[in-house]
N, C-alpha and C positions, 0 to 999 in steps of 0.2 A: 407357864411362860406368859410373859406380858406381850402385848400386841406390838411392841417395838422390837422384839427379838427376831422377827422374820427378816431375812436379808435379801430375799428375791433370788433370782437365778443369775449366776455369773456367766458372762459370755467371753469370747476370745479377746474382746477389746477392753476388758476390765470394767465394763459398765454393768448395771443390773437391769434385768428385764422387769417390766412392770407386772407381768404375770406369765404363766406357762403358755398362754395362747399367742404371745407376741412373736413376730418373725421379722427378720431383717428385710426391709423393703428397699427398692431402688427407685429413684426419681430423677427427672432431668428437666431443665428449662433452658431455652435459648436466651442468652444475654448479649448485650452489646458492650464492647470494650475495645480500646485502641491497641492494647498489647496483652500478652499472656499474664503479666504481673497484675495489671488492672482487672483482668478477667477473673483471676484467682480470688482477689479481694471481693469482687462483686458476687462471685459464686459462694464465698463463705457467708456473705450477708443473706443470700437466698436460702442456702442450706440451713442457716440458723433458725429460719422461720419454721422449719420442720423438725427442729432439735436433732439435726443430722449428726452422725458419728464420724463421717468422713465426706470429703468433697474433692472434685478435681474438674478440670476443664479440658475440652478438646476443640481444636479449630474446626470451623465449618467451611463450606465452599464459598460462603458470602463474606465480603470484607467486613471486618470489625464485629463479627458475630461469633459466639462461642457456645458450645454445648456444655452447660453446667450439669455434671452428674454428681449425685449424692446418695448416701445410704442412711436410713433411719429405721428405728424400731417402730413397728405398727401392728 
């Protein structure tokens, strides 16, 4: 078999794991945005820095701040 034939490990999200040691990690960052739609866009930008497979936002107790939660393989 050639070295291109290995496909990795398939997960429930249809992605491939880089190796058998990888696990789904969770991360979060506090971001500032005026509304939920803007917060989601900002959260996507933050999550993309981690090659995240999913992201979402939750409102915090402080005005115009949101908790950006994301999942990534690490």
